[in-house]
C-alpha positions as a printed NumPy array, in Angstrom:
array([[ -1.468,   3.443, -32.447],
       [ -0.678,   0.564, -30.086],
       [  0.597,   2.885, -27.36 ],
       [ -2.448,   5.152, -27.768],
       [ -4.776,   2.171, -27.451],
       [ -2.859,   0.979, -24.394],
       [ -3.106,   4.401, -22.775],
       [ -6.841,   4.567, -23.46 ],
       [ -7.325,   1.103, -21.969],
       [ -5.229,   2.063, -18.933],
       [ -7.333,   5.18 , -18.292],
       [-10.565,   3.227, -18.791],
       [ -9.579,   0.759, -16.103],
       [ -8.606,   3.545, -13.726],
       [-11.99 ,   5.155, -14.434],
       [-13.692,   1.904, -13.395],
       [-12.439,   2.243,  -9.813],
       [-15.154,   2.176,  -7.152],
       [-16.083,   5.072,  -4.847],
       [-14.368,   3.324,  -1.931],
       [-11.192,   2.845,  -3.939],
       [-11.126,   6.541,  -4.869],
       [-11.613,   7.615,  -1.259],
       [ -8.799,   5.309,  -0.236],
       [ -6.583,   6.924,  -2.879],
       [ -7.406,  10.343,  -1.416],
       [ -6.352,   9.11 ,   2.035],
       [ -3.159,   7.79 ,   0.451],
       [ -2.457,  11.248,  -0.984],
       [ -2.575,  12.855,   2.464],
       [ -0.443,  10.079,   3.931],
       [  2.089,  10.384,   1.117],
       [  2.44 ,  14.118,   1.638],
       [  2.987,  13.559,   5.354],
       [  5.52 ,  10.771,   4.969],
       [  7.427,  12.77 ,   2.343],
       [  7.999,  15.589,   4.824],
       [  8.805,  13.253,   7.716],
       [ 11.117,  10.946,   5.762],
       [ 13.434,  13.728,   4.629],
       [ 14.032,  15.521,   7.912],
       [ 13.333,  13.289,  10.927],
       [ 16.755,  11.594,  11.054],
       [ 18.473,  14.901,  10.316],
       [ 16.473,  16.527,  13.125],
       [ 17.807,  13.899,  15.522],
       [ 21.338,  14.626,  14.246],
       [ 20.796,  18.362,  14.765],
       [ 19.834,  17.872,  18.427],
       [ 22.921,  15.771,  19.106],
       [ 22.065,  12.086,  18.579],
       [ 24.558,   9.773,  16.848],
       [ 23.897,   7.47 ,  13.889],
       [ 23.808,   4.351,  16.068],
       [ 21.014,   5.782,  18.239],
       [ 19.074,   6.896,  15.137],
       [ 19.358,   3.326,  13.871],
       [ 18.01 ,   2.135,  17.227],
       [ 14.994,   4.467,  16.965],
       [ 14.145,   2.905,  13.605],
       [ 14.772,  -0.56 ,  15.048],
       [ 12.313,   0.024,  17.9  ],
       [  9.544,   0.856,  15.432],
       [ 10.457,  -2.018,  13.107],
       [ 10.491,  -4.529,  15.984],
       [  7.033,  -3.354,  17.013],
       [  5.845,  -3.675,  13.431],
       [  7.174,  -7.209,  13.209],
       [  5.608,  -8.224,  16.524],
       [  2.162,  -6.817,  15.797],
       [  1.938,  -7.593,  12.071],
       [  0.259, -10.983,  12.486],
       [ -2.187,  -9.8  ,  15.212],
       [ -2.904,  -6.775,  12.993],
       [ -3.852,  -9.103,  10.159],
       [ -6.117, -11.066,  12.505],
       [ -7.693,  -7.802,  13.729],
       [ -8.392,  -6.835,  10.136],
       [ -9.931, -10.254,   9.381],
       [-12.248,  -9.879,  12.38 ],
       [-13.262,  -6.209,  12.259],
       [-12.708,  -5.256,   8.622],
       [-10.152,  -3.066,   6.823],
       [-11.979,   0.249,   7.419],
       [-11.877,  -0.035,  11.205],
       [ -8.28 ,  -1.186,  11.036],
       [ -7.336,   1.864,   8.957],
       [ -9.074,   4.233,  11.378],
       [ -7.478,   2.64 ,  14.455],
       [ -4.041,   3.045,  12.89 ],
       [ -4.489,   6.827,  12.724],
       [ -3.915,   7.084,  16.484],
       [ -0.247,   6.297,  15.825],
       [  0.095,   9.866,  14.571],
       [ -0.599,  11.213,  18.049],
       [  2.255,   9.057,  19.348],
       [  4.467,  10.625,  16.666],
       [  4.045,  13.975,  18.43 ],
       [  6.363,  12.598,  21.094],
       [  8.979,  11.826,  18.447],
       [  8.748,  15.425,  17.229],
       [  8.904,  17.179,  20.62 ],
       [ 10.69 ,  14.983,  23.209],
       [ 14.482,  14.64 ,  23.297],
       [ 14.776,  12.038,  26.043],
       [ 16.294,   8.874,  24.488],
       [ 14.011,   6.449,  26.339],
       [ 10.93 ,   8.477,  25.346],
       [ 12.005,   8.479,  21.69 ],
       [ 12.554,   4.72 ,  21.666],
       [  9.243,   4.047,  23.448],
       [  7.341,   6.39 ,  21.118],
       [  8.863,   4.75 ,  18.036],
       [  7.886,   1.329,  19.396],
       [  4.307,   2.444,  20.187],
       [  3.892,   4.152,  16.827],
       [  5.022,   0.969,  15.087],
       [  2.56 ,  -1.128,  17.073],
       [ -0.465,   0.987,  16.189],
       [  0.455,   2.184,  12.71 ],
       [  1.062,  -1.347,  11.443],
       [ -2.665,  -2.114,  11.686],
       [ -3.41 ,   0.295,   8.844],
       [ -0.415,  -0.851,   6.835],
       [ -1.609,  -4.446,   6.961],
       [ -5.204,  -3.466,   6.11 ],
       [ -4.34 ,  -1.69 ,   2.858],
       [ -3.886,  -4.641,   0.489],
       [ -6.994,  -6.578,   1.635],
       [ -9.055,  -3.389,   1.403],
       [ -7.983,  -2.811,  -2.204],
       [ -8.71 ,  -6.438,  -3.059],
       [-12.233,  -6.141,  -1.6  ],
       [-12.91 ,  -2.943,  -3.526],
       [-11.63 ,  -3.804,  -6.99 ],
       [-12.313,  -6.251,  -9.787],
       [ -9.668,  -8.402, -11.448],
       [ -9.45 ,  -6.17 , -14.544],
       [ -8.429,  -3.022, -12.663],
       [ -6.748,  -4.603,  -9.624],
       [ -3.122,  -4.209, -10.693],
       [ -3.942,  -0.662, -11.791],
       [ -5.368,   0.184,  -8.35 ],
       [ -2.36 ,  -1.241,  -6.501],
       [  0.02 ,   0.596,  -8.854],
       [ -1.932,   3.857,  -8.743],
       [ -2.079,   3.743,  -4.946],
       [  1.667,   3.187,  -4.764],
       [  2.354,   5.902,  -7.355],
       [  0.104,   8.4  ,  -5.588],
       [  1.919,   7.786,  -2.311],
       [  5.174,   8.419,  -4.144],
       [  4.059,  11.511,  -6.075],
       [  2.705,  13.171,  -2.945],
       [  5.916,  12.129,  -1.236],
       [  7.768,  14.16 ,  -3.873],
       [  5.86 ,  17.274,  -2.888],
       [  6.349,  16.504,   0.786],
       [ 10.05 ,  15.833,   0.246],
       [ 10.591,  19.197,  -1.445],
       [  8.634,  20.951,   1.281],
       [ 10.381,  19.021,   4.052],
       [ 13.799,  20.094,   2.814],
       [ 12.83 ,  23.775,   2.689],
       [ 10.522,  24.301,   5.651],
       [ 12.992,  24.119,   8.592],
       [ 15.048,  27.076,   7.35 ],
       [ 11.876,  28.872,   6.236],
       [ 10.382,  28.73 ,   9.73 ],
       [ 13.672,  29.52 ,  11.444],
       [ 14.212,  32.563,   9.231],
       [ 10.731,  33.928,   9.958],
       [ 11.209,  33.372,  13.694],
       [ 14.581,  35.103,  13.676],
       [ 16.416,  31.867,  14.56 ],
       [ 19.684,  30.525,  13.08 ],
       [ 19.432,  28.756,   9.711],
       [ 21.728,  26.425,   7.783],
       [ 22.878,  22.811,   7.866],
       [ 25.296,  23.14 ,  10.788],
       [ 23.777,  26.013,  12.756],
       [ 20.039,  25.796,  12.039],
       [ 17.734,  25.811,  15.054],
       [ 15.843,  22.583,  15.876],
       [ 12.658,  24.68 ,  16.26 ],
       [ 12.113,  24.834,  12.495],
       [ 12.478,  21.073,  12.306],
       [  9.948,  20.504,  15.1  ],
       [  7.364,  22.754,  13.447],
       [  7.848,  20.917,  10.163],
       [  7.4  ,  17.52 ,  11.825],
       [  4.19 ,  18.676,  13.529],
       [  2.838,  19.826,  10.14 ],
       [  3.623,  16.345,   8.838],
       [  1.565,  14.814,  11.661],
       [ -1.404,  17.127,  10.943],
       [ -1.328,  16.056,   7.28 ],
       [ -1.359,  12.394,   8.314],
       [ -4.366,  12.976,  10.571],
       [ -6.234,  14.48 ,   7.596],
       [ -6.621,  10.966,   6.193],
       [ -9.471,  10.462,   8.682],
       [-11.844,  12.489,   6.424],
       [-11.889,  10.196,   3.349],
       [-11.642,   7.059,   5.51 ],
       [-14.811,   7.976,   7.421],
       [-16.659,   8.399,   4.099],
       [-15.863,   4.853,   2.986],
       [-18.868,   2.51 ,   2.923],
       [-17.476,  -0.853,   3.847],
       [-18.993,  -3.838,   2.121],
       [-20.796,  -6.318,   4.323],
       [-18.688,  -9.416,   4.519],
       [-18.542, -12.458,   6.708],
       [-15.824, -11.836,   9.292],
       [-13.828, -14.511,  11.006],
       [-14.536, -15.497,  14.622],
       [-11.81 , -14.599,  17.109],
       [-11.348, -18.216,  18.224],
       [-10.911, -19.335,  14.626],
       [ -8.44 , -16.561,  13.899],
       [ -6.077, -17.251,  16.77 ],
       [ -5.935, -20.903,  15.82 ],
       [ -5.012, -19.656,  12.332],
       [ -7.705, -21.892,  10.858],
       [ -8.264, -19.27 ,   8.168],
       [ -4.905, -20.088,   6.586],
       [ -5.565, -22.371,   3.61 ],
       [ -2.323, -21.804,   1.653],
       [  0.578, -22.225,   4.125],
       [  3.135, -23.331,   1.514],
       [  2.404, -20.358,  -0.723],
       [  2.631, -17.923,   2.195],
       [  5.945, -19.371,   3.397],
       [  7.379, -19.112,  -0.118],
       [  6.455, -15.415,  -0.175],
       [  7.838, -14.866,   3.332],
       [ 11.335, -16.209,   2.605],
       [ 12.364, -13.69 ,  -0.115],
       [ 10.454, -10.949,   1.73 ],
       [ 12.5  , -11.618,   4.882],
       [ 15.747, -11.559,   2.896],
       [ 14.802,  -8.266,   1.253],
       [ 13.96 ,  -6.85 ,   4.694],
       [ 17.289,  -8.082,   6.064],
       [ 19.219,  -6.367,   3.276],
       [ 17.109,  -3.224,   3.186],
       [ 17.603,  -2.631,   6.908],
       [ 21.291,  -1.979,   6.315],
       [ 20.752,   0.998,   4.017],
       [ 17.166,   2.138,   3.413],
       [ 16.38 ,   3.711,   6.848],
       [ 19.715,   5.547,   6.841],
       [ 20.001,   6.821,   3.264],
       [ 19.592,  10.422,   4.425],
       [ 22.28 ,   9.896,   7.077],
       [ 24.586,   8.436,   4.386],
       [ 24.124,  11.483,   2.169],
       [ 24.452,  13.828,   5.148],
       [ 27.548,  12.228,   6.728],
       [ 29.569,  10.861,   3.818],
       [ 28.736,  13.263,   0.999],
       [ 27.921,  16.335,   3.151],
       [ 24.523,  16.938,   1.554],
       [ 22.279,  19.634,   3.042],
       [ 18.658,  18.919,   4.059],
       [ 17.541,  20.843,   0.971],
       [ 19.721,  18.668,  -1.286],
       [ 18.49 ,  15.488,   0.394],
       [ 14.917,  16.697,  -0.113],
       [ 15.609,  17.202,  -3.82 ],
       [ 17.267,  13.764,  -4.121],
       [ 14.328,  12.076,  -2.397],
       [ 11.901,  14.024,  -4.554],
       [ 13.584,  13.042,  -7.833],
       [ 13.766,   9.474,  -6.603],
       [ 10.052,   9.515,  -5.935],
       [  9.233,  11.147,  -9.276],
       [ 11.125,   8.402, -11.106],
       [  9.562,   5.713,  -8.947],
       [  6.098,   7.191,  -9.467],
       [  6.487,   7.097, -13.24 ],
       [  7.851,   3.566, -13.059],
       [  5.022,   2.396, -10.83 ],
       [  2.401,   3.772, -13.199],
       [  3.912,   1.646, -15.971],
       [  3.971,  -1.47 , -13.756],
       [  0.612,  -2.804, -15.07 ],
       [  1.896,  -2.546, -18.643],
       [  5.082,  -4.403, -17.711],
       [  3.028,  -6.997, -15.835],
       [  0.773,  -7.581, -18.852],
       [  3.75 ,  -8.12 , -21.158],
       [  6.105, -10.168, -18.959],
       [  3.777, -11.545, -16.328],
       [  3.856, -10.616, -12.661],
       [  6.674, -12.912, -11.549],
       [  9.041, -12.08 , -14.401],
       [  8.314,  -8.363, -13.956],
       [  9.242,  -8.487, -10.269],
       [ 12.443, -10.469, -10.892],
       [ 13.44 ,  -8.265, -13.854],
       [ 13.084,  -5.021, -11.876],
       [ 14.866,  -6.344,  -8.79 ],
       [ 17.854,  -7.788, -10.677],
       [ 18.226,  -4.625, -12.743],
       [ 18.434,  -2.526,  -9.563],
       [ 21.393,  -4.429,  -8.077],
       [ 24.345,  -2.635,  -9.761],
       [ 23.029,   0.732,  -8.604],
       [ 23.194,  -0.293,  -4.918],
       [ 26.983,  -0.603,  -4.959],
       [ 27.36 ,   2.418,  -7.219],
       [ 25.801,   4.581,  -4.483],
       [ 28.488,   3.771,  -1.922],
       [ 31.515,   3.862,  -4.261],
       [ 30.461,   7.098,  -5.966],
       [ 33.049,   9.882,  -5.612],
       [ 30.493,  12.68 ,  -5.424],
       [ 26.892,  13.477,  -4.538],
       [ 25.641,  13.749,  -8.13 ],
       [ 26.62 ,  10.202,  -9.106],
       [ 25.43 ,   8.743,  -5.787],
       [ 22.11 ,  10.566,  -6.093],
       [ 21.59 ,   9.304,  -9.661],
       [ 22.304,   5.73 ,  -8.57 ],
       [ 19.921,   6.139,  -5.619],
       [ 17.163,   7.34 ,  -7.937],
       [ 17.488,   4.422, -10.379],
       [ 17.875,   1.824,  -7.595],
       [ 14.748,   2.994,  -5.82 ],
       [ 12.658,   3.147,  -8.974],
       [ 13.618,  -0.318, -10.193],
       [ 13.436,  -2.072,  -6.821],
       [ 10.178,  -0.561,  -5.652],
       [  8.12 ,  -0.405,  -8.833],
       [  7.849,  -4.198,  -8.504],
       [  6.13 ,  -3.799,  -5.123],
       [  2.494,  -3.398,  -6.238],
       [  2.881,  -6.239,  -8.752],
       [  4.187,  -8.6  ,  -6.084],
       [  1.489,  -7.574,  -3.592],
       [ -1.235,  -8.158,  -6.19 ],
       [  0.146, -11.628,  -6.864],
       [  0.2  , -12.403,  -3.124],
       [ -3.441, -11.429,  -2.734],
       [ -4.446, -13.425,  -5.829],
       [ -2.711, -16.64 ,  -4.774],
       [ -4.373, -16.851,  -1.35 ],
       [ -8.047, -17.123,  -0.466],
       [-10.216, -14.167,   0.561],
       [-10.363, -15.26 ,   4.217],
       [ -6.57 , -15.289,   4.614],
       [ -5.612, -12.101,   2.76 ],
       [ -5.284,  -9.836,   5.799],
       [ -3.394, -12.521,   7.716],
       [ -1.093, -12.979,   4.722],
       [ -0.555,  -9.225,   4.541],
       [  0.348,  -9.217,   8.231],
       [  2.784, -12.088,   7.824],
       [  4.501, -10.291,   4.919],
       [  4.896,  -7.146,   7.015],
       [  6.302,  -9.255,   9.862],
       [  8.727, -11.063,   7.561],
       [  9.949,  -7.757,   6.176],
       [ 10.279,  -5.824,   9.426],
       [ 11.737,  -8.286,  11.938],
       [ 15.044,  -8.739,  10.05 ],
       [ 14.977,  -5.071,   8.99 ],
       [ 14.824,  -4.074,  12.657],
       [ 17.927,  -6.055,  13.548],
       [ 20.065,  -4.89 ,  10.648],
       [ 19.248,  -1.186,  10.997],
       [ 20.948,  -1.115,  14.408],
       [ 23.987,  -2.96 ,  13.039],
       [ 24.219,  -0.54 ,  10.124],
       [ 23.877,   2.426,  12.485],
       [ 26.933,   1.195,  14.386],
       [ 28.87 ,   0.771,  11.129],
       [ 28.012,   4.254,   9.89 ],
       [ 28.905,   5.781,  13.269],
       [ 32.383,   4.298,  12.666],
       [ 32.329,   5.717,   9.095],
       [ 31.998,   2.302,   7.423],
       [ 29.658,   3.071,   4.535],
       [ 30.768,   0.225,   2.246],
       [ 29.918,  -2.949,   4.176],
       [ 26.169,  -2.203,   4.63 ],
       [ 25.716,  -1.735,   0.879],
       [ 27.678,  -4.909,   0.08 ],
       [ 25.535,  -7.008,   2.447],
       [ 22.371,  -5.521,   0.952],
       [ 23.455,  -6.403,  -2.579],
       [ 24.233, -10.019,  -1.673],
       [ 20.927, -10.609,   0.129],
       [ 18.95 ,  -8.977,  -2.706],
       [ 20.576, -11.34 ,  -5.235],
       [ 19.556, -14.367,  -3.149],
       [ 16.028, -13.036,  -2.492],
       [ 15.291, -12.17 ,  -6.122],
       [ 16.592, -15.567,  -7.302],
       [ 14.444, -17.457,  -4.795],
       [ 11.365, -15.402,  -5.702],
       [ 11.705, -16.346,  -9.364],
       [ 12.387, -20.022,  -8.562],
       [  9.387, -20.262,  -6.216],
       [  6.803, -18.555,  -8.435],
       [  7.936, -18.866, -12.055],
       [  4.988, -21.205, -12.827],
       [  2.477, -19.783, -10.313],
       [  0.521, -17.644, -12.77 ],
       [ -0.029, -20.514, -15.224],
       [ -1.265, -22.746, -12.398],
       [ -3.6  , -19.986, -11.206],
       [ -5.073, -19.563, -14.709],
       [ -5.687, -23.324, -15.042],
       [ -7.362, -23.521, -11.631],
       [ -9.813, -20.702, -12.446],
       [-10.973, -22.072, -15.793]])
């Protein structure tokens, strides 16, 4: 009876979501489908046309550096012009991605990745403040979790499709298929389809009716006078930066790890990513329930600590099946805490500093991630697949511990201050 009541309450809160929130979720669905396709095959496409792991790491690094550099200005842009405009501006990054899909000149690939990171970050930063503006406290965690889960579920579909489409197109065009001999043409067509799906997000975003709100003046923004909670923001940035540092060693290159060390095919990698996303999607949907029972901070720490053994299990696994299972559980546990943590961030800062805070979190995550992805790419080029995973595990332990220490009493203080 208790679980039935909880399910009914969960659905009621989802049903309370505003029109704007639902349109944003639709845009998320298109974006999730696109990123699912792109995430599975882009690195493998670069491998198929002759690039080494270290260069692929550098392509990711270029985009991550750009994201880190522009994250704070993106937050300021969002504070000044509003989340809707920020989301629409970010769509132009998809046109830059066409270069990534069609050009094979190394300098062009690096420049395109950098430019895409610069522009696309604006929308990334705008997401959390937009959801805060368009939700009430009762359904807020549900909206953040549902948005995350929808991105993941559509990523499952995209991941399956991304693993299959290159050979499908090559076969119909009479071109070579297969992991070692498949033509890059099928990969390019698939990547272009991914870009078209991402551009489809413009339809629901245009239909959003942005609430009238007092926006910050440019002069005030660049003096960062809108920041009222510097200590809180710094405490969030420290574990976020450590997570980014550790994640950079393995997360951008998971498909390369499976491809190089365990000889997985694109189809198999697509299936692994899809199952990982299915598990993560289910976990994310239960995040509000976990948050209600344990509290936000304990939920985040619990999920992150529980994921740690699976990181090392991936790299020491003797075969693809065990490594894939560990990957699935690691991803679900580590990432299902994401919407809970983001909700807490937005709740602990004032309305006028939410977008700036979001930008600072993106910066803290991506600057160290950018540096470590290149280092990891060099390691994997030399067939060292153990050290990156070990470094990730150590930094995650430190980050999760600091997060719990910093915020273990934050929710009680917040409740007392709002009474």
